[in-house]
Structures are given as C-alpha cells and as structure tokens.
N, C-alpha and C positions, 0 to 999 in steps of 0.2 A: 655620662653619669648624671643622675638627677641631683638637684640641689639637696633634697631631703636625704638622699642616700649618702652624700658626702657628709652632711651634718651628723647622721647616725654613725658613720665610720669614725668621725673625730670624737664623738661622745664615747663610743665603744673603746677607742684607744685610751681615752682618759680613765675609763673604768679599769682597763687592763693595767694601766700604770699604778692605780691605787692598789690593786691586788699585788703587784710587784713590790711596791713600797711597804706593804704590810709584811712582806717576807724578806726584808733586808736585815742584815746582821745588826746587832746592837753595839755600835761604836760611833765615835765622833764622825768619821768619814762617811759612814753609811747614813747617819742622820743628816749630815750636811747635804750630800748629793740627793738623798731621798726627798728632803724638803724642797730643794731646788727643782727636782724632777716633777714633783706634784704641781708646783706653780707653773713651770714652763709647759707641761703637757696638758694642763687644764685650760690654759689661756687660748689656744686655737679654737676650741669649741665656743668659748664666749665671744671671741673676736669675730669668728665666722658668722655668728648670729647678728652681730652689728654690721658686718659687711653686707649681709643680705638686705639690710635696710639703709644702705649708704645713701647719703644725700646727693652725691655726685659721683661721676666716674673716678675722679681723683681720690675721693674719700674711699671708694670701693677698693681701688688698687692699694691705697695706704693700709687699710685694715687687713687685706689679704696678705700684704707684705709683712705685717706684724705676725700673722698666723705662721707664715713661712719662717720667720726669724725664731719664733718660739719652738717650732717643730725641729729646727736645726739645733737649738739649744738642748732640747729633749734628747735628740739623737746622740749628742756628745755626752750628756749625762749617763745615758744608758751604756754607752761604750766604756765610760770610766767605771761605772758600777760593775760591768762585766769583767773588764781587765784587772780591776783591783780585787775581784772576788768578794764583793760586798753583798751578793745575793745568795740567800740560803734556800730559796724555793726551787721549784721545778725549772730546770734550765730551758726547757721548751718554751715556757712562757716568756722568758727574757729574749729568746731568739725570735719568737712571734712578734714581740713588741718592737724589736729592732727592724724586722722586716716591714711591719705595718707602718712604722715611723718613716722609713725610707720611701715607701710607696706614697704616703701622704705628702712628703716633701716633693716628690715628682709631680703629683697632681697639682699642688699649689704653684710650683714653678710654671707648669704648662698653663694653668688658668690665668696667672698674672701675665704671662707672655701673650696669650690669646687676647685678653682684655686690652692690653696696650696696643696690640696690632689692630684690633677692631676699632678702637678709638682713633688711631692714626688714620685708618682707612676712611672713617667718617669725616675727619678734618680735611682730607685730601680731595673730597668730592666737590 
C-alpha cells in the first residue's frame, strides 16, 4: 500500500466517524463516547502525517504507535456505542466503521513490526 493511500484511508475513516457521531442519540452516554470517538479517530490521521516526517526511526515508530493506540481506542468506543445502542443511524455505517477500524489496526501493527525488523536488520549488518 502506498503512503498516500494509507493517509487517504485514515482521513476517510475520520470522516466516516464524524458522520456516525452526527447520528448518535442525544443523551449523556452518547455525547461522552461520541466526543471521545471524535478525538481518538481523528488523531491517527494527524499523527500519521507527523510520522511521515519523523526525525528518526525511533520517532517514526513512536508516532506510528500513537496512531495504533488511538485506533484501538476508537475501536473500543465503536463497540461500546454499538452494544449500548447509542447509534440511531444506518447500522451498515457502524459496521463499515468497525471493519475499517479493524483493518487499519492490522495495517499499523504490520507496519510497526516491519519497521522494527528493518531497523534491527540494519543494526545487525
């Protein structure tokens, strides 16, 4: 996957989450988890942009790890919203967000692992 493709996927994911949050029920729990979800789902797009201009390999891995952490938080928020029935919109959008979120987590896990392995191989030369 190209770097720009991943960046576009993360941005599209954030936009999908905004749409989902606009269709949450109006109550304390929905507001709480919706606000948290907006923050955690928007963070990977911003941090990935920083990772692309990392000052070192360690900095790159650190910023990618922040993206992964925020994606995992988003995934848990989405699961809570789903299980607590806080979403009043089209259920397909929520399922799409959960699926895309899970795929993004897998991509970031693999990318971090690959980056660490590549750096380790360079050190062992």
